[in-house]
Residue, then its C-alpha position, 0 to 999 in steps of 0.5 A: m909479540l904483543s908483550e914487546l909494545n911497549i913507549v920504548t919500542v914504539i919510540e925506537y919504530i918513530i926514530h926508525e921510521q923518521g930515518r926513512r924519511l917518510s913524511p911527518h905526517t905519516i909518521q905521527d899517523r901510524a903512532r898514532v894508530l899504534k897508540v889506538f891500538a893500544s887504547w883497545l887493547y886495554n879497552e879489550g881486557y888484552a892489556t892490564d894497563h894502557i901501555l902507549n897512554n902517555l905516548k907524545l905524538p911527533k910533531v908537525p912542521q905547520n907550512l904556514i901559506e905565504p899569501l900572494t903580493a899584490s903585484e902577483i895577483d894583478q899578474l895572475v888577472k893581467s895573464q887572462n883575456p877577459l873577452t873570451a869566454l874562457g879568458c871571461r871564465n877564469t878571471t871570475i874564477l880568480v877573482l872569487l877564489l882570491d875575494t872569498g877565501l875559498r877553496v878550490s874543492e869548494l868552488c868546484g862543488l858550487q851549484p847554480d842554486d848556491a847563487h843568490y841573484r836576486r836578493r842580490l839584484s835587491q840589495g844592490n840597489g837600494 
């Protein structure tokens, strides 16, 4: 029933979902959906006030990614044989990712026109 939608029931729902050991991202997304739904109800005139306006979304832990050590980078690069086509390609990919901070998805989306060979060659000679 719509009349049962309030901050208390939503908080109870969040606690219930946390007890199911769902991902914190999933729980936050579900709470956000309920908050948006309550906003829609208010904006469309189905509710007299925005009943979840003051609901604070559950926090999601931020996972910090530890950078690779110099030893780990060296081990990755040395694991490739640059004298083979595959090893040369893999070494190039590793170095490009590590030196530029590109995401793998960005690397996969690169096109030949994205490289500016002539401009780089002329800058390198001067």
